[in-house]
DRENLOGU-619448 format. One record per residue: x, y, z of N, C-alpha, C in turn; residue in one letter. Coordinates in Angstrom, 3 decimals, m for minus. Layout:
((X, Y, Z), (X, Y, Z), (X, Y, Z), A)
...
***
This chain:
((m11.166, 10.630, m23.660), (m10.558, 10.920, m22.271), (m9.220, 10.710, m22.605), X)
((m8.218, 11.478, m22.060), (m6.943, 11.515, m22.041), (m6.318, 11.597, m20.631), X)
((m5.197, 10.953, m20.282), (m4.485, 11.121, m18.993), (m3.308, 11.710, m19.240), X)
((m3.121, 12.726, m18.196), (m1.690, 13.550, m18.211), (m0.867, 12.833, m17.069), X)
((0.305, 13.523, m17.117), (1.519, 13.021, m16.249), (1.005, 13.021, m14.723), X)
((0.261, 14.199, m14.460), (m0.082, 14.326, m12.840), (m1.195, 13.437, m12.614), X)
((m1.976, 12.825, m13.691), (m3.015, 11.879, m13.182), (m2.360, 10.581, m13.204), X)
((m1.177, 10.160, m13.878), (m0.491, 8.987, m13.798), (m0.058, 8.882, m12.418), X)
((0.589, 9.976, m11.876), (1.329, 10.117, m10.669), (0.129, 9.944, m9.524), X)
((m0.986, 10.485, m9.506), (m2.059, 10.470, m8.719), (m2.668, 8.930, m8.507), X)
((m2.908, 8.281, m9.829), (m3.243, 6.874, m9.909), (m2.013, 6.093, m9.184), X)
((m0.818, 6.239, m9.389), (0.158, 5.449, m8.717), (0.100, 5.695, m7.182), X)
((m0.188, 6.751, m6.885), (m0.112, 7.284, m5.303), (m1.457, 6.356, m4.790), X)
((m2.565, 6.645, m5.388), (m3.831, 5.921, m4.822), (m3.607, 4.343, m4.770), X)
((m2.966, 3.778, m5.771), (m2.481, 2.432, m5.791), (m1.557, 2.010, m4.975), X)
((m0.724, 2.860, m4.360), (0.397, 2.617, m3.678), (1.518, 2.050, m4.459), X)
((1.676, 2.442, m5.638), (2.600, 1.879, m6.421), (3.824, 2.916, m6.735), X)
((5.018, 2.555, m6.575), (6.223, 3.550, m6.677), (6.343, 3.562, m8.128), X)
((6.322, 4.777, m8.606), (6.533, 4.892, m10.088), (7.612, 6.003, m10.199), X)
((8.907, 5.499, m11.013), (9.925, 6.601, m11.157), (9.562, 7.417, m12.109), X)
((10.236, 8.725, m12.242), (9.853, 9.766, m12.930), (10.029, 9.354, m14.378), X)
((10.954, 8.526, m14.737), (11.178, 8.235, m16.261), (10.212, 7.269, m16.748), X)
((9.386, 6.387, m15.756), (8.280, 5.595, m16.238), (6.946, 6.210, m16.379), X)
((6.789, 7.717, m16.134), (5.575, 8.260, m15.990), (4.948, 8.307, m17.406), X)
((5.750, 8.688, m18.446), (5.372, 8.922, m19.662), (4.897, 7.720, m20.484), X)
((5.630, 6.366, m20.180), (5.398, 5.105, m20.626), (3.898, 4.742, m20.080), X)
((3.804, 4.913, m18.756), (2.556, 4.600, m18.276), (1.353, 5.450, m18.798), X)
((1.645, 6.733, m18.896), (0.698, 7.798, m19.570), (0.186, 7.076, m20.636), X)
((1.046, 6.473, m21.753), (0.809, 6.118, m23.048), (m0.055, 4.978, m22.788), X)
((0.326, 4.018, m21.943), (m0.327, 2.841, m21.817), (m1.860, 3.017, m21.221), X)
((m2.075, 3.912, m20.338), (m3.312, 4.136, m19.779), (m4.177, 4.820, m20.877), X)
((m3.710, 5.589, m21.691), (m4.419, 6.169, m22.732), (m4.804, 5.128, m23.626), X)
((m3.852, 3.880, m23.905), (m4.299, 3.093, m24.960), (m5.546, 2.345, m24.290), X)
((m5.282, 1.885, m23.084), (m6.507, 1.135, m22.434), (m7.736, 1.918, m22.549), X)
((m7.668, 3.320, m22.211), (m8.808, 4.047, m22.191), (m9.549, 4.150, m23.667), X)
((m8.555, 4.274, m24.525), (m9.069, 4.324, m26.023), (m9.728, 3.008, m26.415), X)
((m9.267, 1.837, m25.920), (m9.809, 0.628, m26.204), (m11.237, 0.448, m25.559), X)
((m11.351, 0.883, m24.238), (m12.603, 0.974, m23.524), (m13.613, 1.678, m24.341), X)
((m13.129, 3.008, m24.759), (m14.061, 3.736, m25.611), (m14.529, 3.168, m26.784), X)
((m13.633, 2.180, m27.362), (m14.041, 1.479, m28.691), (m15.118, 0.464, m28.369), X)
((m14.984, m0.168, m27.175), (m15.973, m1.209, m26.643), (m17.340, m0.551, m26.579), X)
((m17.413, 0.660, m26.068), (m18.479, 1.357, m25.797), (m19.486, 1.572, m27.047), X)
((m18.722, 1.579, m28.064), (m19.447, 1.672, m29.349), (m20.208, 0.415, m30.081), X)
((m19.641, m0.866, m29.487), (m20.299, m1.917, m29.909), (m21.856, m1.949, m29.554), X)
((m22.636, m2.428, m30.653), (m23.985, m2.471, m30.417), (m24.414, m4.031, m29.873), X)
((m25.042, m3.788, m28.469), (m25.384, m4.898, m27.677), (m26.855, m5.059, m27.435), X)
((m27.482, m4.306, m28.399), (m29.039, m4.283, m28.342), (m29.572, m5.696, m28.393), X)
((m30.163, m6.192, m27.577), (m30.983, m7.455, m27.640), (m30.036, m8.745, m27.239), X)
((m28.704, m8.343, m26.706), (m27.766, m9.547, m26.410), (m27.854, m9.850, m25.009), X)
((m28.234, m11.079, m24.702), (m28.707, m11.733, m23.361), (m27.370, m11.500, m22.611), X)
((m27.167, m11.163, m21.274), (m25.886, m11.384, m20.486), (m25.576, m12.804, m20.341), X)
((m24.344, m13.233, m20.508), (m23.757, m14.681, m20.341), (m23.017, m14.870, m19.005), X)
((m23.213, m16.123, m18.534), (m22.289, m16.520, m17.539), (m21.143, m17.344, m17.977), X)
((m21.253, m17.785, m19.149), (m20.344, m18.715, m19.753), (m20.482, m18.712, m21.420), X)
((m19.439, m19.297, m21.998), (m19.544, m19.424, m23.332), (m20.139, m20.584, m23.760), X)
((m20.541, m21.435, m22.823), (m21.350, m22.682, m23.101), (m22.603, m22.336, m22.516), X)
((m23.622, m22.439, m23.023), (m25.153, m22.254, m22.430), (m25.339, m23.192, m21.446), X)
((m25.669, m22.618, m20.332), (m25.928, m23.414, m19.067), (m26.714, m22.623, m18.202), X)
((m27.642, m23.209, m17.440), (m28.440, m22.469, m16.386), (m27.559, m22.368, m15.044), X)
((m27.720, m21.161, m14.507), (m27.162, m21.077, m13.231), (m27.820, m21.792, m12.159), X)
((m26.972, m22.320, m11.288), (m27.456, m23.134, m10.186), (m27.991, m22.015, m9.192), X)
((m29.207, m22.411, m8.769), (m29.794, m21.434, m7.833), (m30.375, m22.135, m6.575), X)
((m30.320, m21.347, m5.645), (m30.919, m22.093, m4.175), (m31.952, m21.069, m3.605), X)
((m32.836, m21.561, m2.855), (m33.749, m20.738, m2.250), (m33.193, m19.738, m1.384), X)
((m33.635, m18.392, m1.339), (m33.046, m17.305, m0.695), (m33.747, m17.171, 0.738), X)
((m33.174, m17.772, 1.520), (m33.780, m17.754, 2.789), (m32.508, m17.946, 3.795), X)
((m32.874, m17.398, 4.874), (m31.836, m17.265, 6.188), (m31.691, m18.604, 7.059), X)
((m30.509, m18.912, 7.184), (m30.293, m20.287, 7.903), (m29.263, m20.001, 8.714), X)
((m29.088, m20.995, 9.798), (m27.786, m20.621, 10.702), (m26.539, m21.611, 10.144), X)
((m26.837, m22.263, 8.855), (m25.780, m23.162, 8.242), (m25.881, m24.506, 8.999), X)
((m26.527, m24.637, 9.965), (m26.741, m25.968, 10.577), (m25.424, m26.600, 11.364), X)
((m24.407, m25.689, 11.554), (m23.318, m26.340, 11.957), (m22.711, m25.203, 13.089), X)
((m23.760, m24.634, 13.884), (m23.290, m23.633, 14.978), (m22.402, m24.259, 15.814), X)
((m22.832, m25.393, 16.424), (m21.677, m26.052, 17.505), (m20.246, m26.208, 16.890), X)
((m20.255, m26.583, 15.784), (m18.922, m26.699, 15.068), (m18.234, m25.404, 14.891), X)
((m18.865, m24.456, 14.617), (m18.339, m22.978, 14.394), (m17.911, m22.439, 15.921), X)
((m18.649, m22.667, 16.773), (m18.276, m22.157, 18.104), (m17.376, m22.971, 18.884), X)
((m16.855, m24.091, 18.360), (m15.682, m24.762, 18.836), (m14.286, m24.055, 18.609), X)
((m14.413, m23.125, 17.610), (m13.369, m22.222, 17.278), (m13.115, m20.958, 18.141), X)
((m14.168, m20.569, 18.976), (m14.149, m19.513, 19.781), (m13.411, m19.814, 21.151), X)
((m12.679, m18.842, 21.443), (m11.891, m18.935, 22.881), (m13.083, m18.933, 23.981), X)
((m14.187, m18.304, 23.929), (m15.041, m18.055, 24.827), (m16.450, m17.971, 24.187), X)
((m17.598, m18.566, 24.611), (m18.736, m18.603, 24.175), (m19.861, m18.300, 25.169), X)
((m20.965, m17.689, 24.815), (m21.934, m17.514, 25.763), (m23.277, m17.617, 25.129), X)
((m24.147, m18.454, 25.455), (m25.681, m18.569, 24.985), (m25.607, m18.810, 23.515), X)
((m24.408, m19.452, 22.979), (m24.679, m19.802, 21.526), (m23.898, m18.744, 20.716), X)
((m23.341, m17.885, 21.400), (m22.656, m16.753, 20.669), (m21.123, m16.693, 20.913), X)
((m20.316, m16.022, 19.937), (m18.969, m15.700, 20.357), (m19.037, m14.590, 21.432), X)
((m18.221, m14.752, 22.304), (m17.972, m13.725, 23.478), (m16.562, m13.009, 23.332), X)
((m16.740, m11.684, 23.191), (m15.444, m11.039, 22.678), (m15.485, m9.988, 23.864), X)
((m13.983, m9.574, 24.136), (m13.832, m8.476, 25.074), (m14.660, m7.074, 24.662), X)
((m14.961, m6.448, 25.665), (m15.510, m5.064, 25.580), (m14.360, m4.072, 25.128), X)
((m14.446, m3.385, 23.852), (m13.412, m2.575, 23.495), (m13.757, m1.096, 23.590), X)
((m15.079, m0.763, 23.873), (m15.596, 0.577, 23.975), (m16.152, 0.715, 25.241), X)
((m15.759, 1.707, 26.172), (m16.291, 2.044, 27.503), (m17.447, 2.962, 27.223), X)
***
C-alpha cells in the first residue's frame, strides 16, 4: 500500500492537523515507511502464540461479571443539583 500526496492532505484534514504544502512530501514518505513496517509485521508467524498482557507471566485479575449500583448511590447523588426518587433530575430539553 502506498500513500500519495492527496491522501496525506486528506489524513491531515481528518485529523485536524495543519500541514504546510512543503511538508506533504516528507509526511508521505513517513506514512509509507510506517505502512511498509506494518506490512512486514503481518508476515511474522504467530501460529500458536498465546496473547500476552505483560512480558512477565501473570494472571489477569478478574471479578464476577454482575451488575451493581456500586454501593455509593447516596454519595454520588450528593453531586447532583437536584434529585428525585434516587435519580439525577435534569431539565427537559426536548418538547
